[in-house]
C-alpha positions, 0 to 999 in steps of 0.5 A: 500500500502506498503512502505520501510524505508531505514536505512544507516547501513553497510548491505545496498547494491545497489542491494537491492535498485534496487529492490525498484525502483517501490516501495514507499520508504523513504531515510534518511540523507546521502543516496545520497552517494550510488546514483552513484551505483543505479538508485533508488531514494527515494520517500521521503527524511528525515533529522532529525539528526543534531548537531552543529559539523555535519551540512551537508548543501551541502547534504540538497542543493543536495536533495532539487534539486532532485524533491522528497519531503524533510522533514527537522527538523525545526531548521536544515532548519533554519540553512540551510536557513541562510547559503543559504542567506549568501552564495547566494546559493539558493535551490529549496524550493517547495519540502522542508517540515518543520518538527516542532521540538518537545521539549520533548528530553533533553541532556540525551535523555529522551523521551515521551512515545508515538508519538505526532503530527505532528511527534516525533523526538525521534531516529532521521530520520528513526523513523521519516520516519516511522511516516510520512509513517504511516501518509501517510497511508502506511501499511505494512512498512518495514525497511532495513539497520537497523543493529544497534550495532553502535560502537564508532570511527568506520565505521557504515554505508554502505560506508566508510567516511559516517561520520567522525569516530571521530565524534561519540565516544563510549558514543555517539554510545551507546546513539544512539543505546539505543535511536533508540531501544527505538524509534523503540519499541515506533513505533511498539506499535504505529503502532500496535495501528493503525493497521499498520504492521511494520516489519524489513527486514534488511539483516542479521537481526537487533541488535535492535530486536524491530520489527518482522523480515522477509527475504528481498528477500521473499518480491519480486517475 
């Protein structure tokens, strides 16, 4: 059974998501900012991207109440629960799954050469969602909204204001591009070794060029 992993790049539009309504899909990070434009909701939500300056506690709380499974990095979950206790703002915990944080990535983004269990956080939420989809037995897996070529101090997502433009400078954007490209290359190799098809269907193509490509609209009758 196939699944779609939805990145949050500028090519992502609500009409693409509407086509995914009957499909298995994985949304990530601030995907809810497009909810007011579409009836689509992801089958799973994944949150692996985090820094002390960017902690979207209200976003996590929103997703915790949507009913679909939420997969959240362990240190993010710990920080979130601390906030809940302090502010007495209780989430729905039944559908929240902790993803143990792996420790192989240092500040320079050095990484392991392969996936490892339970999941590898290399590259952030999208590569983690891919690995979760593989663990759940899906194939083929298609990625969309993975435009790449992020720029510093710029809008790099499907909606203006997705993130503070000044939160990602030129160096951080470069590191994000490099680590995501590497993570997708690792994902492709790991999927091939497991007999899983991993294909990019980003509208307009992806600058990462790590995966084979297909036209998104050719996937639907």
